[in-house]
Structure formats: C-alpha cells, structure tokens
C-alpha positions as CSV (number, residue, x, y, z in Angstrom):
1,M,178.5,41.1,96.9
2,G,175.8,39.2,96.0
3,E,173.2,42.1,96.2
4,T,175.5,44.1,94.0
5,H,176.0,41.7,91.4
6,N,172.3,40.8,91.3
7,H,171.5,44.8,90.9
8,E,174.1,44.8,87.9
9,H,172.5,41.9,86.0
10,N,168.9,43.3,86.1
11,H,170.0,46.6,85.2
12,Q,168.3,47.5,81.5
13,P,169.4,50.2,79.2
14,P,166.5,52.7,79.1
15,P,164.1,52.4,76.4
16,Q,164.7,54.2,73.5
17,Q,161.7,56.9,72.5
18,A,160.2,56.1,69.1
19,A,160.8,58.3,66.1
20,A,158.2,61.2,65.6
21,P,156.1,60.4,62.7
22,P,156.5,62.8,59.7
23,A,154.6,65.7,59.1
24,M,151.5,65.2,57.3
25,P,150.7,67.7,54.4
26,L,147.9,70.6,55.0
27,G,144.4,69.0,54.7
28,S,145.3,65.3,54.7
29,A,143.5,63.1,57.2
30,R,144.7,62.3,61.0
31,G,145.0,58.6,60.7
32,P,147.2,55.6,59.4
33,M,148.2,55.4,55.5
34,F,146.5,52.2,54.0
35,P,146.6,51.7,50.2
36,P,143.5,52.8,48.7
37,A,142.3,49.1,48.0
38,E,142.3,48.2,51.5
39,Q,139.9,50.7,52.2
40,L,137.6,50.3,49.3
41,L,137.3,48.0,46.6
42,Q,137.6,49.5,43.4
43,L,139.0,53.0,44.9
44,H,141.9,54.3,43.2
45,Y,142.9,57.0,44.7
46,C,142.5,58.1,48.6
47,I,143.2,61.2,50.5
48,H,146.5,60.4,50.5
49,S,147.6,58.7,47.4
50,N,147.3,61.6,44.7
51,P,147.1,61.1,41.3
52,S,150.0,62.4,38.9
53,W,150.1,65.9,37.7
54,L,148.5,65.0,34.0
55,Q,145.8,63.1,35.6
56,T,145.2,65.9,38.0
57,V,144.7,68.5,35.4
58,L,142.7,66.2,33.0
59,L,140.6,65.1,36.2
60,A,140.1,68.6,37.2
61,F,139.3,70.2,33.5
62,Q,136.7,67.1,33.5
63,H,135.3,68.4,36.6
64,Y,135.3,72.2,35.4
65,I,133.6,71.0,32.6
66,V,130.7,69.5,34.4
67,M,130.5,72.4,36.6
68,L,130.4,74.7,33.7
69,G,127.5,72.9,32.5
70,T,125.4,73.6,35.5
71,T,126.5,77.2,35.6
72,V,125.8,78.0,32.2
73,M,122.2,76.4,32.9
74,I,121.5,78.9,35.8
75,A,122.7,81.7,33.6
76,T,120.4,80.6,30.6
77,V,117.6,80.0,32.6
78,L,117.7,83.6,34.9
79,V,119.4,86.3,32.4
80,P,117.2,86.3,29.6
81,Q,114.2,86.7,32.0
82,M,116.2,89.5,33.6
83,G,116.8,91.5,30.2
84,G,120.5,91.1,29.9
85,G,122.0,90.1,26.5
86,P,124.9,87.9,26.0
87,G,127.3,90.4,27.7
88,D,125.4,89.9,30.9
89,K,125.3,86.4,30.4
90,A,129.0,85.7,30.0
91,R,129.7,88.2,33.3
92,V,127.4,86.0,35.5
93,I,129.0,83.0,34.4
94,Q,132.4,84.6,35.2
95,S,131.3,85.5,38.4
96,L,129.7,82.3,39.2
97,L,133.1,80.5,38.3
98,F,135.4,83.0,40.3
99,T,133.4,83.0,43.6
100,S,133.1,78.9,43.0
101,G,136.8,79.0,42.8
102,V,137.1,80.9,45.9
103,N,134.9,79.1,48.0
104,T,136.3,75.6,46.9
105,L,139.6,76.9,48.1
106,L,138.2,78.4,51.5
107,Q,136.7,75.3,52.3
108,T,139.5,72.7,51.3
109,L,141.8,74.8,53.2
110,F,139.9,75.9,56.4
111,G,136.4,74.3,56.2
112,T,135.4,70.7,56.0
113,R,138.5,70.3,53.5
114,L,136.4,67.7,51.5
115,P,137.7,67.1,47.9
116,T,134.7,68.6,46.4
117,V,134.2,71.7,44.3
118,M,131.7,74.5,45.6
119,G,129.3,75.4,42.7
120,P,126.1,77.3,42.3
121,S,123.0,75.6,43.8
122,F,119.8,75.0,42.0
123,A,117.8,75.4,45.3
124,Y,118.1,79.3,44.7
125,I,116.6,79.3,41.3
126,I,113.0,79.4,42.2
127,S,113.6,82.6,44.9
128,A,115.4,84.1,42.0
129,L,112.5,83.8,39.8
130,S,110.4,85.0,42.1
131,V,112.3,88.6,42.2
132,I,112.6,88.5,38.6
133,N,108.7,88.3,38.5
134,D,108.1,90.6,40.9
135,L,110.0,93.2,39.2
136,S,108.6,92.3,35.9
137,D,105.9,94.9,36.1
138,S,108.5,97.9,36.6
139,T,109.1,100.4,33.9
140,F,113.0,101.0,33.2
141,R,114.5,102.8,30.4
142,S,115.9,99.7,29.1
143,E,116.6,95.8,29.4
144,H,119.9,96.3,30.4
145,Q,118.6,98.9,33.4
146,R,116.3,96.3,34.2
147,F,118.9,93.5,34.5
148,E,121.2,95.8,36.8
149,H,118.4,96.7,39.2
150,T,117.2,92.9,39.1
151,M,120.8,91.5,39.8
152,R,121.0,94.1,42.5
153,A,117.8,93.1,43.9
154,I,119.0,89.5,44.1
155,Q,122.4,90.3,45.5
156,G,120.8,91.7,48.5
157,S,118.5,88.8,49.2
158,L,121.4,86.6,48.9
159,I,123.8,88.6,51.4
160,V,121.0,88.6,54.1
161,S,120.1,85.4,53.5
162,S,123.7,84.2,53.9
163,I,123.7,85.5,57.3
164,I,121.4,82.5,58.3
165,N,123.9,80.2,57.3
166,I,126.7,81.8,59.0
167,I,125.0,81.5,62.2
168,L,123.6,78.0,61.6
169,G,127.3,77.0,61.1
170,Y,129.5,79.0,63.6
171,G,126.6,78.9,66.3
172,Q,126.6,74.9,65.8
173,V,122.8,75.2,65.6
174,W,122.8,73.1,62.4
175,G,124.7,70.5,64.0
176,K,122.1,70.1,66.7
177,L,119.2,70.2,64.3
178,T,120.9,67.1,62.0
179,R,120.3,64.8,64.9
180,F,116.6,65.2,63.9
181,F,117.0,64.3,60.3
182,S,117.1,60.8,58.9
183,P,116.8,59.7,55.2
184,V,113.1,59.5,55.6
185,V,113.0,63.2,56.1
186,I,115.7,64.5,53.6
187,T,115.0,62.4,50.9
188,P,111.9,63.6,49.7
189,L,113.0,67.4,50.3
190,V,116.3,66.8,47.7
191,C,113.8,65.3,45.0
192,V,111.4,68.0,45.5
193,A,114.2,70.3,44.8
194,G,115.5,68.4,41.8
195,L,112.6,67.2,40.1
196,G,110.8,70.7,40.3
197,L,113.8,72.0,38.1
198,S,113.8,68.9,35.8
199,G,111.2,70.8,33.6
200,R,113.5,73.4,33.0
201,G,116.7,71.5,32.5
202,F,116.0,68.0,30.7
203,P,113.9,69.4,27.9
204,Q,116.9,71.3,26.7
205,V,118.3,68.2,25.4
206,C,115.2,67.9,23.1
207,D,115.9,71.4,21.8
208,C,118.7,69.7,19.9
209,I,117.9,66.2,19.8
210,E,120.5,65.2,17.1
211,I,123.3,66.2,19.7
212,G,121.6,65.7,23.0
213,F,120.4,62.5,22.4
214,P,123.9,60.8,21.0
215,M,125.7,62.3,24.0
216,L,123.6,60.6,26.4
217,I,123.5,57.0,24.5
218,L,127.3,57.4,24.0
219,L,128.0,58.5,27.7
220,V,125.9,55.3,28.8
221,I,127.8,53.0,26.5
222,S,131.2,54.2,27.4
223,Q,130.7,53.9,31.1
224,Q,128.5,50.8,31.2
225,Y,129.8,48.6,28.1
226,M,133.1,49.7,26.4
227,Q,135.1,49.7,29.8
228,R,135.1,45.7,29.3
229,V,137.0,45.6,26.0
230,H,140.1,45.8,27.2
231,P,141.8,46.5,30.5
232,V,143.3,50.0,28.8
233,A,139.8,51.2,27.9
234,Q,138.8,50.3,31.5
235,S,141.3,52.6,33.0
236,I,140.6,55.3,30.7
237,L,137.2,55.3,30.7
238,E,136.1,55.0,34.1
239,R,138.3,58.4,34.8
240,F,137.8,60.3,31.4
241,A,134.5,59.0,29.8
242,L,132.6,62.3,30.2
243,L,135.4,64.2,28.9
244,L,136.1,62.0,25.9
245,C,132.4,61.9,25.2
246,I,132.2,66.0,25.4
247,G,134.9,66.5,23.0
248,L,133.4,63.8,20.6
249,I,130.0,65.3,20.5
250,W,131.5,68.8,20.3
251,A,133.5,67.9,17.6
252,F,130.5,66.5,15.9
253,A,128.3,69.5,16.4
254,A,131.1,71.6,15.0
255,I,130.9,69.5,11.7
256,L,127.1,70.1,11.4
257,T,127.5,73.5,12.0
258,V,130.2,74.0,9.2
259,A,128.4,72.1,7.1
260,G,125.4,74.0,7.1
261,A,122.9,71.9,8.9
262,Y,121.6,74.9,10.7
263,N,121.5,77.5,8.3
264,H,117.7,77.3,7.6
265,V,116.5,76.3,11.1
266,K,114.3,78.3,13.9
267,E,116.1,80.9,15.6
268,Q,115.7,78.5,18.9
269,T,117.0,75.6,17.3
270,K,120.2,77.8,16.4
271,M,120.7,78.8,19.9
272,S,120.9,75.3,21.1
273,C,122.6,73.4,18.4
274,R,125.4,75.7,16.8
275,I,128.6,76.1,18.5
276,D,128.9,80.0,17.1
277,H,125.8,81.1,17.8
278,S,125.5,81.9,22.0
279,F,128.1,85.1,21.3
280,L,129.5,84.5,24.9
281,L,133.3,84.3,23.6
282,S,132.8,87.4,21.3
283,S,130.9,89.5,24.0
284,A,133.1,88.5,27.2
285,P,136.5,90.0,27.7
286,W,139.6,87.7,27.7
287,I,140.3,88.9,31.3
288,K,137.9,90.0,33.7
289,V,138.1,89.7,37.6
290,P,134.5,89.9,39.3
291,Y,134.6,92.2,42.2
292,P,131.8,93.0,45.0
293,F,129.0,94.9,44.0
294,Q,130.0,95.1,40.5
295,W,126.4,95.7,39.2
296,G,125.7,98.7,42.0
297,T,124.4,99.0,45.1
298,P,122.5,95.8,46.8
299,I,118.5,96.6,46.9
300,F,117.2,95.0,50.1
301,R,113.5,93.9,50.2
302,A,112.2,91.9,52.8
303,S,109.7,89.9,50.6
304,H,113.0,88.9,48.4
305,V,115.0,88.0,51.7
306,F,112.3,85.7,53.2
307,G,112.2,83.7,49.9
308,M,116.0,83.6,49.7
309,M,116.1,82.3,53.2
310,G,114.2,79.4,52.6
311,A,116.3,78.6,49.5
312,A,119.4,78.9,52.0
313,L,117.5,76.3,54.3
314,V,117.0,74.1,51.4
315,S,120.7,74.3,50.1
316,S,122.4,73.7,53.8
317,A,120.4,70.5,53.9
318,E,120.7,69.4,50.3
319,V,124.4,70.0,50.7
320,H,124.8,68.3,54.1
321,F,123.4,65.3,53.2
322,S,125.4,65.3,49.6
323,F,128.6,65.3,51.4
C-alpha cells in the first residue's frame, strides 16, 4: 500500500507540447523577431517590420528615380555612339528597366533575397565601348542599321559572358574564390571601376551648372543640416530627401525652360538643361514590352566575348562586396 501511495503521489501529468511557431512570410529571415532599435541604432525598418503602403510606394518611387538616373546615364553614353536616335535610346532605357525589374523579383524570391534592386552595372560600359569602337570603321546604309548591328554584337557578347556568372554561381566556384578576397584586394578593384567612369559622369553636372550645382547643394543641406530643424523634418528628410530635392530642382528647371532662359544657347546646353529637349517621351510608346532578340539575331565574336568576360568578373566582385 505504501508503494502504491508513493507511486500515485509522484505521478506527474505528461508535459504539454509547445505550440508551433507561426508561419513566416516568403523571403523573411530564419530567426527571432526583435524591434529594429534593438538590432541597430537609428534603424527604422528591418526585414520583419515593413513600412506602411504609402511610405512603401514613396520609397520605391525614390529608388526608381535613383536607378533611372544611372540607367539614363548608361544609355546616354552608349546609344549616340552606336548611331541610335531618341527612339532607340528610349527602347534601351525601357529594356534596362524591364530586365532590372525581372532580375529584382527573381533574386528577391529565389536568390539571395536581399532588399536591393538589381540594376545595370557600370563595369560593362568599357567593354561595350570597345565593341562600338571596333565596329566604327564598318560601313552601313544608315545610322540606325549601325545601331542595330552594334546592339546585336553587344547582345552576343553579353550572352556568352553571362554563362561565366552562371558557372561561377551554381558551381560554387565563386564561393571558394571569395575566401582569398579581402578589403585590401577588392577596394582598389571597385575604385578603378568607379573612378574610371567619373570622367564621363560627373562632368555632365557642369554641362548645366545652374541646375546641377543647386541640386548638389540642396541635397547636402537637406540631409546634413535641415534634419536638425524639427523632429518632423528629420523623419521626412532622412527618408525622402532625394525625392524632394529632385522634385524641387525639376520644377526649377521647368520654370527656366518656360521662361526662355535656354532659347539662345548652344545645342548641347539645351540637351542638358531643357526638360523638353530629350525627345524621349515623344519618341517612346506608352506601352512597350521588351522581348528577347528585339534588335535581331545576336552576333558572336571572340574578341568581344573575352572583353565582356572580364567585365563580368569585375561586376561579380563589385556586387559581391557591395552587398
């Protein structure tokens, strides 16, 4: 009886199983949820704390404006030297924006899932310029035909060079190579790729100094000094300073254009300063969906391919250490 009483007294109910954690959305991190302030100071949003829909739309549009500037710059550098006009430039910009959106969705859903936008790389400009210079001595019936032939040659070299990125990525070769990379190695590489193009990008600000210089000054003042005026101003400017500055400077450029400030200037100044002299909107259709080989069958040439392969390696290293 004593053993029976002792057995009944020590009997404990079976432990209850913990409830399963809630399902996490696609693309979220595999870890506990913490407020952003506990992860990093001055961090307002982390991967779990998304902004409101209004702020999301405004931030996305601001990111689109920044990306549009780099995309337009690449098309502005390459297309005129290829013999293309405003319509060809508009198609190149449309194709770059469309493919960048597709790449962003793919890497967000199936790739690294980093909260970043995949855009065109400046590392390919030098290789593309070499293709353009190689075909500059060829004879064509028109400038538009020269543009299409050059575009087909650039397409072929890009297709082959992209195979290098696929092999390095899926073959895990790049992961093994990155162990030998250090900031001492990669910093000069990124600096050479960026500083080599500064001679083409930054001087364009001086082509219209009355618009480019106020934009730089206003952006620096709004981000470094105007945030201290009021807490509301700090909350707005640290998120949307670039969007507000672009809107104000564009309105200033529109006023100068309507007032006739650029009616009696050089043609290059009109192209840089007037808001109605690029002819992109008038030459581009409202709805245009890019498709593969829209300029014709790609042209493959060994000299062009090897140049693009070098650009692909530089772009891989630049993107890896930037992310």
